[in-house]
C-alpha positions, -999 to 999 in steps of 0.1 A, spaced: -480 -349 -251 -468 -343 -217 -434 -353 -230 -434 -322 -253 -440 -300 -223 -419 -316 -196 -389 -323 -217 -392 -288 -233 -386 -273 -199 -354 -294 -194 -321 -279 -202 -310 -311 -219 -333 -326 -245 -329 -357 -268 -318 -345 -302 -347 -363 -318 -374 -344 -298 -375 -312 -319 -376 -328 -353 -401 -354 -340 -424 -326 -327 -420 -308 -361 -430 -339 -381 -457 -349 -357 -473 -314 -360 -471 -315 -398 -488 -349 -399 -515 -339 -374 -524 -306 -391 -519 -320 -426 -544 -349 -418 -569 -326 -402 -584 -317 -436 -594 -353 -442 -610 -355 -408 -629 -323 -414 -642 -337 -447 -655 -368 -428 -671 -348 -400 -690 -322 -421 -708 -351 -438 -729 -354 -406 -727 -322 -386 -727 -286 -397 -694 -266 -397 -703 -244 -367 -710 -274 -345 -679 -292 -357 -657 -262 -348 -674 -257 -315 -666 -293 -306 -631 -291 -319 -623 -258 -300 -640 -270 -269 -621 -303 -267 -588 -285 -274 -596 -258 -248 -604 -285 -222 -570 -301 -228 -552 -268 -226 -569 -258 -194 -560 -291 -178 -523 -285 -189 -524 -249 -175 -538 -262 -142 -507 -284 -139 -481 -259 -151 -496 -229 -133 -480 -202 -155 -487 -165 -147 -521 -155 -160 -532 -122 -178 -544 -94 -156 -572 -71 -166 -590 -64 -198 -560 -50 -215 -542 -84 -213 -573 -106 -219 -587 -87 -249 -559 -97 -274 -566 -133 -266 -603 -128 -275 -593 -112 -308 -567 -140 -315 -594 -166 -307 -615 -151 -334 -590 -144 -362 -566 -172 -356 -589 -200 -347 -627 -196 -349 -630 -177 -382 -604 -196 -403 -613 -231 -390 -649 -224 -396 -642 -211 -431 -621 -243 -439 -649 -265 -425 -676 -247 -444 -655 -247 -476 -648 -285 -473 -685 -291 -478 -679 -281 -515 -642 -288 -522 -619 -318 -518 -599 -321 -486 -566 -321 -506 -575 -289 -523 -583 -273 -489 -549 -285 -475 -530 -268 -504 -550 -236 -504 -546 -233 -466 -508 -234 -472 -511 -199 -488 -508 -184 -453 -470 -176 -456 -477 -158 -489 -505 -137 -473 -481 -130 -444 -456 -115 -468 -483 -93 -483 -493 -81 -449 -457 -75 -437 -443 -62 -469 -472 -42 -485 -495 -33 -456 -471 -29 -427 -439 -23 -447 -417 -41 -422 -404 -67 -448 -388 -59 -481 -408 -70 -512 -381 -82 -537 -385 -93 -573 -379 -129 -562 -406 -127 -535 -430 -112 -560 -423 -142 -583 -431 -165 -554 -464 -147 -548 -473 -150 -584 -465 -187 -585 -485 -193 -554 -516 -176 -567 -514 -192 -601 -513 -226 -583 -544 -215 -562 -562 -204 -594 -555 -239 -610 -569 -256 -579 -600 -233 -579 -606 -240 -616 -604 -277 -609 -630 -275 -582 -652 -255 -605 -650 -282 -632 -657 -310 -607 -691 -296 -597 -721 -286 -618 -724 -252 -602 -701 -225 -586 -701 -242 -552 -666 -255 -556 -653 -220 -565 -670 -205 -535 -657 -233 -512 -622 -227 -525 -626 -190 -518 -636 -197 -482 -604 -217 -476 -583 -189 -492 -600 -164 -468 -591 -187 -440 -554 -186 -450 -556 -148 -450 -572 -148 -416 -544 -170 -402 -519 -145 -416 -537 -116 -400 -538 -135 -367 -500 -142 -368 -492 -106 -375 -516 -95 -347 -500 -119 -322 -465 -108 -332 -473 -71 -325 -498 -73 -297 -490 -103 -276 -455 -103 -262 -454 -110 -225 -482 -136 -220 -470 -172 -215 -472 -191 -248 -495 -219 -234 -518 -192 -219 -520 -177 -254 -528 -212 -267 -554 -219 -241 -570 -185 -244 -572 -187 -282 -589 -221 -280 -612 -211 -251 -625 -179 -266 -628 -196 -300 -649 -223 -284 -672 -198 -268 -677 -179 -300 -683 -210 -321 -708 -224 -296 -727 -191 -298 -727 -193 -336 -739 -229 -335 -767 -219 -313 -778 -194 -340 -771 -214 -371 -776 -250 -360 -801 -246 -331 -774 -257 -307 -741 -276 -308 -751 -308 -326 -739 -341 -312 -722 -364 -336 -737 -399 -337 -719 -418 -364 -688 -437 -354 -665 -421 -381 -678 -386 -372 -671 -392 -335 -636 -403 -342 -631 -373 -365 -643 -349 -339 -621 -365 -312 -591 -364 -335 -596 -328 -344 -602 -316 -309 -576 -336 -289 -549 -340 -315 -556 -314 -341 -561 -286 -315 -547 -296 -281 -517 -317 -290 -510 -296 -321 -510 -263 -302 -487 -276 -275 -462 -289 -300 -465 -257 -321 -458 -234 -292 -431 -258 -280 -414 -254 -314 -418 -216 -313 -401 -216 -279 -371 -236 -290 -368 -229 -328 -385 -195 -332 -417 -186 -349 -401 -185 -384 -388 -220 -384 -419 -234 -366 -441 -219 -393 -422 -240 -419 -444 -269 -408 -467 -255 -435 -446 -272 -461 -459 -306 -449 -496 -298 -452 -501 -301 -490 -483 -335 -492 -502 -350 -463 -535 -335 -472 -534 -344 -508 -521 -379 -501 -548 -387 -475 -575 -372 -497 -565 -395 -526 -558 -426 -506 -585 -426 -479 -613 -405 -494 -609 -415 -530 -605 -379 -542 -594 -376 -578 -557 -371 -586 -553 -351 -618 -528 -328 -636 -543 -296 -621 -542 -310 -586 -505 -319 -590 -495 -287 -609 -514 -264 -585 -499 -281 -554 -463 -279 -569 -468 -242 -578 -481 -233 -543 -453 -251 -526 -426 -235 -548 -442 -201 -541 -441 -207 -504 -405 -218 -504 -394 -188 -525 -413 -164 -502 -402 -179 -469 -366 -191 -475 -354 -157 -485 -369 -144 -452 -352 -172 -432 -318 -163 -447 -324 -127 -436 -335 -134 -401 -307 -159 -395 -285 -129 -391 -307 -114 -364 -299 -122 -328 -321 -151 -316 -338 -130 -290 -352 -107 -316 -366 -133 -340 -399 -139 -324 
C-alpha cells in the first residue's frame, strides 16, 4: 500500500505500477460485494458500514500523519468533506449492505455499476454540461433494461418483493455515488486528494456509528470468524487500500480513466458470487450483466474520446 503512495510521488515509476493499481482496485472493489454478503449474515448493515468506514478512516489518518499534506481551514473547506462522506460513502455503502440482505452479491455488483450511467444523466440532463447523443441514449436504455432483468430475477428468486426492494436500494446507491462524484468535481478542487479520502471515510464513520447507535443499539461487534475476516477485508482493503489506489489513479490517469475500473466490478462480483457463495447462474443474470456492461461502455467511451482532446490539466 505504501508502495502506491511513495512510488506515486516519484518522477519515475515502473510501467507496471499504474495497470497493477487499476487491476488491484477492480479486484478489491469487485470482491467487496461477496464480503458484504458474508458480513450481513451476522451483523446489521449500519454496524457493518460503521466498522468498514472506521477501519478505513484509521488507515487514512495514519497515512496522512506520515505524509503531512496541507489540511483544510475553516468550515468552508471542511463542510464539503462532510457532505461527500454522506453521499459518496455512508449512504451508498449502507444502501448496498442493506440491499444485499435480500439480493445476490453478483446482482448487487452489476447494479452498482450503473454509476457511470447515472453520472451521464446528471451531467447531461440535470447540469447540461455533457451532450446527450442518440448513441448515449441507447447506452442508457441498454443499461436500464439490464437492470430491469436483474431486478425481475431477484423478484422471482424470492417469495415476496424483498428482492425487488433490495435491488432498488443498490440502484439508489449507484445514483448516490454519481451525485457524490458530481459534487466533488464542482465543490472540491484545492484540497489534497488523500485529505479528501480521509475526510470522506472519517465523516462517514462518524455518521454510520451514530446510525448504528439508533438502529442497532450500538456498533455490534462481529464474533464469527468469517464475519471478522469480511469486516477486516472491507475496512482495510475495501476502504483504505482501495481509496489510496483510486486517488493514486486519479492523480496520474485522471478521473475519467480511473472511473473505468467500474468495468471490472460485474465480472468479479458475479464470478465470486457463483463460485464462492453458490449463487445461481442463469440466463437473466448473464443477459442483465452483459446489457449493463454494454450500456456503460457506450456511455463512457464516447466521453473518453471527447475528453482526450482536452488538455490534461482540465480533465479532472
